[in-house]
DSSP file (Angstrom, degrees, kcal/mol; ACC not computed):
  #  RESIDUE AA STRUCTURE BP1 BP2  ACC     N-H-->O    O-->H-N    N-H-->O    O-->H-N    TCO  KAPPA ALPHA  PHI   PSI    X-CA   Y-CA   Z-CA
    1    1 A X              0   0    0      0, 0.0     5,-0.0     0, 0.0     0, 0.0   0.000 360.0 360.0 360.0 141.3  -89.5 -119.1   25.2
    2    2 A X     >  -     0   0    0      1,-0.1     4,-2.6     4,-0.0     5,-0.2  -0.322 360.0-122.1 -58.7 146.0  -90.8 -115.6   25.8
    3    3 A X  H  > S+     0   0    0      1,-0.2     4,-2.3     2,-0.2    -1,-0.1   0.876 114.3  48.7 -63.7 -41.2  -92.9 -114.3   22.8
    4    4 A X  H  > S+     0   0    0      2,-0.2     4,-2.5     1,-0.2     5,-0.3   0.950 110.7  49.6 -60.9 -50.8  -90.5 -111.3   22.5
    5    5 A X  H  > S+     0   0    0      1,-0.2     4,-2.4     2,-0.2    -2,-0.2   0.911 112.1  48.5 -51.2 -51.4  -87.5 -113.5   22.6
    6    6 A X  H  X S+     0   0    0     -4,-2.6     4,-2.3     2,-0.2    -1,-0.2   0.875 110.4  51.3 -61.0 -41.0  -89.0 -115.7   19.9
    7    7 A X  H  X S+     0   0    0     -4,-2.3     4,-2.1     2,-0.2    -2,-0.2   0.944 111.9  46.0 -64.6 -49.8  -89.8 -112.7   17.7
    8    8 A X  H  X S+     0   0    0     -4,-2.5     4,-0.8     2,-0.2    -2,-0.2   0.864 111.1  52.0 -60.4 -39.9  -86.3 -111.3   17.9
    9    9 A X  H >< S+     0   0    0     -4,-2.4     3,-1.0    -5,-0.3     4,-0.3   0.935 112.4  46.9 -64.7 -44.5  -84.7 -114.7   17.3
   10   10 A X  H >< S+     0   0    0     -4,-2.3     3,-1.1     1,-0.2    -2,-0.2   0.881 110.1  53.2 -64.1 -38.4  -87.0 -115.0   14.2
   11   11 A X  H 3< S+     0   0    0     -4,-2.1    -1,-0.2     1,-0.2    -2,-0.2   0.579  89.5  80.4 -75.8  -8.9  -86.1 -111.5   13.1
   12   12 A X  T << S+     0   0    0     -3,-1.0     2,-0.5    -4,-0.8    -1,-0.2   0.659  78.4  79.7 -69.6 -15.5  -82.3 -112.3   13.3
   13   13 A X  S <> S-     0   0    0     -3,-1.1     4,-2.1    -4,-0.3     5,-0.2  -0.821  73.9-145.8-102.8 128.8  -82.4 -114.0   10.0
   14   14 A X  H  > S+     0   0    0     -2,-0.5     4,-2.8     1,-0.2     5,-0.2   0.866  99.0  55.2 -59.0 -40.1  -82.3 -111.8    6.8
   15   15 A X  H  > S+     0   0    0      1,-0.2     4,-2.4     2,-0.2    -1,-0.2   0.954 108.5  46.7 -58.5 -49.9  -84.6 -114.2    4.8
   16   16 A X  H  > S+     0   0    0      1,-0.2     4,-2.2     2,-0.2    -1,-0.2   0.858 110.6  52.5 -65.7 -33.2  -87.3 -114.1    7.4
   17   17 A X  H  X S+     0   0    0     -4,-2.1     4,-2.5     2,-0.2    -1,-0.2   0.956 110.0  50.1 -65.6 -44.5  -87.1 -110.3    7.6
   18   18 A X  H  X S+     0   0    0     -4,-2.8     4,-2.1     1,-0.2    -2,-0.2   0.846 108.1  52.2 -59.6 -34.7  -87.5 -110.2    3.8
   19   19 A X  H  X S+     0   0    0     -4,-2.4     4,-2.5     2,-0.2    -1,-0.2   0.937 110.1  48.3 -62.9 -46.1  -90.5 -112.5    4.1
   20   20 A X  H  X S+     0   0    0     -4,-2.2     4,-1.5     1,-0.2    -2,-0.2   0.912 109.3  53.9 -61.7 -40.2  -92.0 -110.1    6.7
   21   21 A X  H  X S+     0   0    0     -4,-2.5     4,-0.5     1,-0.2    -1,-0.2   0.905 109.3  47.6 -63.9 -36.2  -91.3 -107.2    4.4
   22   22 A X  H >< S+     0   0    0     -4,-2.1     3,-1.7     1,-0.2     4,-0.3   0.929 111.0  51.4 -66.0 -43.6  -93.1 -108.9    1.5
   23   23 A X  H >< S+     0   0    0     -4,-2.5     3,-1.1     1,-0.3    47,-0.5   0.717  94.3  71.8 -70.8 -19.2  -96.1 -109.7    3.8
   24   24 A X  H 3< S+     0   0    0     -4,-1.5    -1,-0.3     1,-0.2    -2,-0.2   0.811  96.5  52.7 -63.5 -27.8  -96.3 -106.1    4.9
   25   25 A X  T << S-     0   0    0     -3,-1.7     2,-0.3    -4,-0.5    -1,-0.2   0.587 128.5 -68.5 -82.1 -11.3  -97.6 -105.5    1.3
   26   26 A X  S <  S-     0   0    0     -3,-1.1    -1,-0.3    -4,-0.3    42,-0.1  -0.804  70.2 -36.6 146.9 169.7 -100.4 -108.1    1.7
   27   27 A X        -     0   0    0     -2,-0.3     2,-0.3    -3,-0.1    42,-0.2  -0.241  55.5-177.1 -56.1 144.7 -101.1 -111.8    2.0
   28   28 A X  B     -A   68   0A   0     40,-1.9    40,-3.3    38,-0.1     2,-0.2  -0.997  23.1-122.8-149.1 153.5  -99.1 -114.2    0.1
   29   29 A X     >  -     0   0    0     -2,-0.3     4,-2.6    38,-0.3     3,-0.2  -0.497  36.9-105.3 -91.7 167.2  -98.9 -118.0   -0.5
   30   30 A X  H  > S+     0   0    0      1,-0.2     4,-1.9    36,-0.2     5,-0.2   0.897 122.0  50.6 -56.3 -47.1  -95.8 -120.1    0.2
   31   31 A X  H  > S+     0   0    0      1,-0.2     4,-0.9     2,-0.2    -1,-0.2   0.855 110.0  48.3 -62.8 -36.4  -95.0 -120.2   -3.5
   32   32 A X  H >4 S+     0   0    0     -3,-0.2     3,-0.5     1,-0.2     4,-0.4   0.901 112.4  49.7 -70.8 -40.4  -95.3 -116.5   -4.0
   33   33 A X  H 3< S+     0   0    0     -4,-2.6     3,-0.3     1,-0.2    -2,-0.2   0.817 109.2  52.7 -70.3 -25.6  -93.0 -115.9   -0.9
   34   34 A X  H >< S+     0   0    0     -4,-1.9     3,-1.4     1,-0.2     5,-0.4   0.686  86.1  89.3 -80.4 -19.4  -90.4 -118.4   -2.3
   35   35 A X  T << S+     0   0    0     -4,-0.9    -1,-0.2    -3,-0.5    -2,-0.1   0.835  88.0  43.0 -50.5 -45.3  -90.2 -116.7   -5.7
   36   36 A X  T 3  S+     0   0    0     -4,-0.4     2,-0.3    -3,-0.3    -1,-0.3   0.566 101.5  80.2 -78.9  -8.4  -87.5 -114.2   -4.9
   37   37 A X  S <  S-     0   0    0     -3,-1.4     2,-1.5    -4,-0.2     7,-0.1  -0.755  75.8-132.5-105.9 144.9  -85.2 -116.5   -3.1
   38   38 A X  S    S+     0   0    0     -2,-0.3     2,-0.3     2,-0.0    -3,-0.1  -0.438  77.5  95.0 -91.1  61.1  -82.7 -119.0   -4.5
   39   39 A X  S    S-     0   0    0     -2,-1.5    -2,-0.1    -5,-0.4     5,-0.0  -0.969  78.3 -90.3-150.5 159.3  -84.0 -121.7   -2.1
   40   40 A X     >  -     0   0    0     -2,-0.3     4,-2.0     1,-0.1     5,-0.2  -0.101  34.0-113.0 -68.7 164.3  -86.5 -124.6   -2.1
   41   41 A X  H  > S+     0   0    0      2,-0.2     4,-2.5     1,-0.2     5,-0.1   0.849 118.3  55.5 -65.0 -35.7  -90.1 -124.3   -1.1
   42   42 A X  H  > S+     0   0    0      2,-0.2     4,-1.6     1,-0.2    -1,-0.2   0.867 105.9  51.7 -65.4 -32.8  -89.4 -126.6    1.9
   43   43 A X  H  > S+     0   0    0      2,-0.2     4,-1.7     1,-0.2    -2,-0.2   0.930 110.2  47.9 -68.2 -43.4  -86.7 -124.2    3.1
   44   44 A X  H  X S+     0   0    0     -4,-2.0     4,-2.6     1,-0.2    -2,-0.2   0.922 109.2  55.2 -63.0 -40.4  -89.1 -121.3    2.8
   45   45 A X  H  X S+     0   0    0     -4,-2.5     4,-1.9     1,-0.2    -1,-0.2   0.855 104.9  53.0 -61.5 -30.6  -91.7 -123.4    4.7
   46   46 A X  H  X S+     0   0    0     -4,-1.6     4,-1.8     2,-0.2    -1,-0.2   0.911 108.4  49.3 -65.8 -41.7  -89.2 -123.8    7.5
   47   47 A X  H  X S+     0   0    0     -4,-1.7     4,-2.4     1,-0.2    -2,-0.2   0.917 111.0  50.8 -65.8 -38.6  -88.7 -120.1    7.7
   48   48 A X  H  X S+     0   0    0     -4,-2.6     4,-3.5     1,-0.2    -1,-0.2   0.880 104.8  55.9 -66.7 -36.1  -92.4 -119.7    7.8
   49   49 A X  H  X S+     0   0    0     -4,-1.9     4,-2.3     2,-0.2    -1,-0.2   0.858 107.3  49.5 -63.7 -35.6  -92.7 -122.1   10.6
   50   50 A X  H  X S+     0   0    0     -4,-1.8     4,-1.9     2,-0.2    -2,-0.2   0.911 112.8  48.3 -66.9 -44.7  -90.3 -120.1   12.7
   51   51 A X  H  <>S+     0   0    0     -4,-2.4     5,-2.2     2,-0.2     6,-0.6   0.950 113.9  46.2 -57.2 -51.5  -92.3 -116.9   11.9
   52   52 A X  H ><5S+     0   0    0     -4,-3.5     3,-1.4     1,-0.2    -2,-0.2   0.906 109.7  52.7 -59.4 -43.3  -95.4 -118.6   12.8
   53   53 A X  H 3<5S+     0   0    0     -4,-2.3    -1,-0.2     1,-0.3    -2,-0.2   0.846 108.9  52.2 -61.0 -36.4  -94.0 -120.1   16.0
   54   54 A X  T 3<5S-     0   0    0     -4,-1.9    -1,-0.3   -48,-0.2    -2,-0.2   0.460 116.1-116.5 -81.0   0.4  -92.8 -116.6   17.0
   55   55 A X  T < 5S+     0   0    0     -3,-1.4    19,-0.5    -4,-0.3    -3,-0.2   0.596  83.4 117.8  82.0   6.8  -96.3 -115.3   16.5
   56   56 A X  S   <S+     0   0    0     -5,-2.2    15,-2.9    -6,-0.2     2,-0.3   0.774  75.8  27.3 -82.9 -24.1  -95.2 -112.9   13.6
   57   57 A X  E     -B   70   0A   0     -6,-0.6     2,-0.4    13,-0.3    13,-0.2  -0.860  63.7-152.9-128.0 162.3  -97.4 -114.5   11.0
   58   58 A X  E     -B   69   0A   0     11,-2.2    11,-2.2    -2,-0.3     2,-0.4  -0.967  10.9-157.3-131.5 151.2 -100.6 -116.5   10.7
   59   59 A X  E     -B   68   0A   0     -2,-0.4     2,-0.3     9,-0.2     9,-0.2  -0.985   4.7-166.4-131.5 144.9 -101.6 -118.9    8.1
   60   60 A X        -     0   0    0      7,-1.8     2,-0.5    -2,-0.4     7,-0.3  -0.864  24.8-114.4-127.1 155.6 -105.0 -120.0    7.0
   61   61 A X        +     0   0    0     -2,-0.3     2,-0.3     5,-0.2     5,-0.2  -0.833  32.2 171.2 -97.0 127.7 -106.1 -123.0    4.8
   62   62 A X  B >   -C   65   0B   0      3,-3.0     3,-1.7    -2,-0.5     2,-0.5  -0.713  66.9 -68.2-137.0  82.7 -107.8 -122.0    1.4
   63   63 A X  T 3  S-     0   0    0      1,-0.3    -1,-0.1    -2,-0.3     0, 0.0  -0.617 115.5 -15.5  68.3-118.9 -108.2 -125.2   -0.5
   64   64 A X  T 3  S+     0   0    0     -2,-0.5    -1,-0.3    -3,-0.1     2,-0.2   0.507 125.8  85.1 -86.9  -5.9 -104.7 -126.4   -1.4
   65   65 A X  B <   -C   62   0B   0     -3,-1.7    -3,-3.0   -36,-0.0     2,-0.2  -0.612  58.9-162.3 -99.6 152.2 -103.2 -123.1   -0.6
   66   66 A X        -     0   0    0     -2,-0.2   -36,-0.2    -5,-0.2    -5,-0.2  -0.675  20.5-160.0-136.1  81.6 -102.1 -121.8    2.9
   67   67 A X        -     0   0    0     -7,-0.3    -7,-1.8    -2,-0.2     2,-0.3  -0.284   5.4-145.4 -56.4 142.0 -101.8 -118.0    2.6
   68   68 A X  E     +AB  28  59A   0    -40,-3.3   -40,-1.9    -9,-0.2     2,-0.3  -0.801  18.9 175.6-108.6 156.8  -99.7 -116.1    5.1
   69   69 A X  E     - B   0  58A   0    -11,-2.2   -11,-2.2    -2,-0.3   -45,-0.1  -0.988  37.9 -89.3-150.6 158.0 -100.2 -112.7    6.6
   70   70 A X  E     - B   0  57A   0    -47,-0.5     2,-0.9    -2,-0.3   -13,-0.3  -0.328  33.0-132.4 -63.1 146.9  -98.5 -110.5    9.3
   71   71 A X    >>  -     0   0    0    -15,-2.9     4,-1.7     1,-0.1     3,-0.7  -0.853  17.4-161.1-102.7  98.7  -99.9 -111.0   12.8
   72   72 A X  H 3> S+     0   0    0     -2,-0.9     4,-2.3     1,-0.2     5,-0.2   0.767  83.2  61.5 -53.2 -30.8 -100.4 -107.3   13.9
   73   73 A X  H 3> S+     0   0    0      2,-0.2     4,-2.0     1,-0.2    -1,-0.2   0.944 103.4  49.3 -64.5 -45.1 -100.4 -108.1   17.6
   74   74 A X  H <> S+     0   0    0     -3,-0.7     4,-2.0   -19,-0.5     5,-0.2   0.905 110.7  50.7 -57.7 -46.6  -96.9 -109.5   17.6
   75   75 A X  H  X S+     0   0    0     -4,-1.7     4,-2.1     1,-0.2    -1,-0.2   0.894 109.8  51.0 -57.6 -38.3  -95.6 -106.4   15.7
   76   76 A X  H  X S+     0   0    0     -4,-2.3     4,-2.2     2,-0.2    -2,-0.2   0.868 106.1  54.2 -67.9 -34.6  -97.2 -104.2   18.2
   77   77 A X  H  X S+     0   0    0     -4,-2.0     4,-1.9     2,-0.2    -1,-0.2   0.903 110.6  46.1 -59.9 -45.1  -95.6 -106.0   21.0
   78   78 A X  H  X S+     0   0    0     -4,-2.0     4,-2.8     1,-0.2     5,-0.2   0.894 112.7  51.3 -63.8 -43.4  -92.2 -105.5   19.5
   79   79 A X  H  X S+     0   0    0     -4,-2.1     4,-2.4     1,-0.2    -2,-0.2   0.879 107.5  52.0 -63.5 -37.4  -93.0 -101.8   18.9
   80   80 A X  H  X S+     0   0    0     -4,-2.2     4,-2.5     2,-0.2    -1,-0.2   0.909 111.9  47.2 -69.8 -39.3  -94.1 -101.3   22.5
   81   81 A X  H  X S+     0   0    0     -4,-1.9     4,-2.3     1,-0.2    -2,-0.2   0.982 113.2  47.0 -65.3 -51.2  -90.8 -102.8   23.7
   82   82 A X  H  X S+     0   0    0     -4,-2.8     4,-2.4     1,-0.2    -2,-0.2   0.815 110.1  54.2 -61.7 -31.8  -88.8 -100.7   21.3
   83   83 A X  H  X S+     0   0    0     -4,-2.4     4,-2.9    -5,-0.2    -1,-0.2   0.948 109.0  48.9 -65.4 -45.5  -90.8  -97.6   22.4
   84   84 A X  H  X S+     0   0    0     -4,-2.5     4,-2.0     1,-0.2    -2,-0.2   0.887 113.4  47.5 -62.7 -36.4  -89.9  -98.3   26.0
   85   85 A X  H  X S+     0   0    0     -4,-2.3     4,-2.3     2,-0.2    -1,-0.2   0.913 109.8  50.7 -61.4 -45.5  -86.3  -98.7   25.0
   86   86 A X  H  X S+     0   0    0     -4,-2.4     4,-2.4     1,-0.2    -2,-0.2   0.941 111.3  49.1 -62.2 -47.6  -86.3  -95.6   23.0
   87   87 A X  H  X S+     0   0    0     -4,-2.9     4,-2.5     1,-0.2    -1,-0.2   0.912 110.8  50.7 -63.5 -39.9  -87.9  -93.5   26.0
   88   88 A X  H  X S+     0   0    0     -4,-2.0     4,-1.9    -5,-0.2    -1,-0.2   0.881 110.4  49.5 -65.5 -33.8  -85.3  -95.0   28.5
   89   89 A X  H  X S+     0   0    0     -4,-2.3     4,-2.1     2,-0.2    -2,-0.2   0.903 110.1  50.4 -67.7 -40.3  -82.5  -94.0   26.2
   90   90 A X  H  X S+     0   0    0     -4,-2.4     4,-2.7     2,-0.2    -2,-0.2   0.888 109.1  52.5 -65.4 -37.8  -83.9  -90.5   25.8
   91   91 A X  H  X S+     0   0    0     -4,-2.5     4,-2.5     1,-0.2    -1,-0.2   0.924 108.3  49.3 -61.6 -41.8  -84.1  -90.2   29.5
   92   92 A X  H  X S+     0   0    0     -4,-1.9     4,-2.1     2,-0.2    -2,-0.2   0.891 111.4  49.1 -61.6 -39.7  -80.5  -91.2   29.9
   93   93 A X  H  X S+     0   0    0     -4,-2.1     4,-2.7     2,-0.2    -2,-0.2   0.897 109.2  53.0 -67.3 -41.8  -79.5  -88.6   27.3
   94   94 A X  H  X S+     0   0    0     -4,-2.7     4,-2.3     1,-0.2    -2,-0.2   0.934 109.8  50.0 -58.1 -46.0  -81.6  -85.9   29.1
   95   95 A X  H  X S+     0   0    0     -4,-2.5     4,-2.3     1,-0.2    -2,-0.2   0.918 110.6  47.3 -60.7 -43.6  -79.8  -86.8   32.3
   96   96 A X  H  X S+     0   0    0     -4,-2.1     4,-2.6     2,-0.2    -1,-0.2   0.898 110.2  53.5 -62.4 -40.1  -76.4  -86.5   30.5
   97   97 A X  H  X S+     0   0    0     -4,-2.7     4,-3.1     2,-0.2     5,-0.2   0.922 110.0  49.5 -60.0 -43.4  -77.4  -83.1   28.9
   98   98 A X  H  X S+     0   0    0     -4,-2.3     4,-2.7     1,-0.2    -2,-0.2   0.944 111.4  46.9 -59.1 -49.6  -78.2  -81.9   32.5
   99   99 A X  H  X S+     0   0    0     -4,-2.3     4,-2.3     2,-0.2    -1,-0.2   0.910 114.8  46.3 -63.0 -42.9  -75.0  -83.0   33.9
  100  100 A X  H  X S+     0   0    0     -4,-2.6     4,-2.6     2,-0.2     5,-0.2   0.934 111.0  53.1 -63.0 -46.5  -73.0  -81.5   31.0
  101  101 A X  H  X S+     0   0    0     -4,-3.1     4,-2.5     1,-0.2    -2,-0.2   0.914 110.5  47.5 -55.3 -45.7  -75.0  -78.3   31.3
  102  102 A X  H  X S+     0   0    0     -4,-2.7     4,-2.3     1,-0.2    -1,-0.2   0.903 110.5  51.7 -65.2 -41.2  -74.1  -78.1   35.0
  103  103 A X  H  X S+     0   0    0     -4,-2.3     4,-1.9     2,-0.2    -1,-0.2   0.892 110.3  48.0 -59.2 -41.3  -70.5  -78.7   34.4
  104  104 A X  H  X S+     0   0    0     -4,-2.6     4,-2.1     2,-0.2    -2,-0.2   0.897 112.4  49.3 -65.0 -42.1  -70.4  -75.9   31.8
  105  105 A X  H  X S+     0   0    0     -4,-2.5     4,-1.6     1,-0.2    -2,-0.2   0.899 110.7  50.3 -65.1 -40.0  -72.1  -73.6   34.2
  106  106 A X  H  X S+     0   0    0     -4,-2.3     4,-1.6     2,-0.2    -1,-0.2   0.865 109.2  51.6 -64.1 -41.0  -69.7  -74.5   37.0
  107  107 A X  H  X S+     0   0    0     -4,-1.9     4,-1.3     1,-0.2    -1,-0.2   0.865 106.2  55.3 -73.1 -33.7  -66.7  -73.9   34.7
  108  108 A X  H  < S+     0   0    0     -4,-2.1     4,-0.5     1,-0.2    -1,-0.2   0.858 108.3  47.7 -56.9 -39.4  -68.1  -70.5   33.9
  109  109 A X  H >< S+     0   0    0     -4,-1.6     3,-0.5     1,-0.2    -2,-0.2   0.843 108.9  53.4 -70.4 -33.2  -68.3  -69.5   37.5
  110  110 A X  H 3< S+     0   0    0     -4,-1.6    -1,-0.2     1,-0.2    -2,-0.2   0.804 104.9  56.1 -79.0 -22.4  -64.7  -70.7   38.2
  111  111 A X  T 3<        0   0    0     -4,-1.3    -1,-0.2     1,-0.2    -2,-0.2   0.686 360.0 360.0 -78.6 -12.9  -63.3  -68.5   35.3
  112  112 A X    <         0   0    0     -3,-0.5    -1,-0.2    -4,-0.5    -2,-0.2   0.559 360.0 360.0 -81.1 360.0  -64.8  -65.4   36.8
């Protein structure tokens, strides 16, 4: 699966988005990430596995702990795609504005 596809699939789940929001404030362990949720640690671990598979987070081994952190490169890739989409939409709106302005101008000429 394309990295961007995997990232958006991972982002489709509200729990995973909440985990990413928490990681935006800094590194956290699985136990710390599980605290605010009414689900088991294994369930959180499955969410983390999806996020890691999508390249959105990285984990490292620190003794018995496996702290997680955001993977900035994946976030940048999503941001680049969204920026491209935003620019394409702006170009479409600019073209629409030009067509509407021309129509208004032509209506003004017909009224004279």
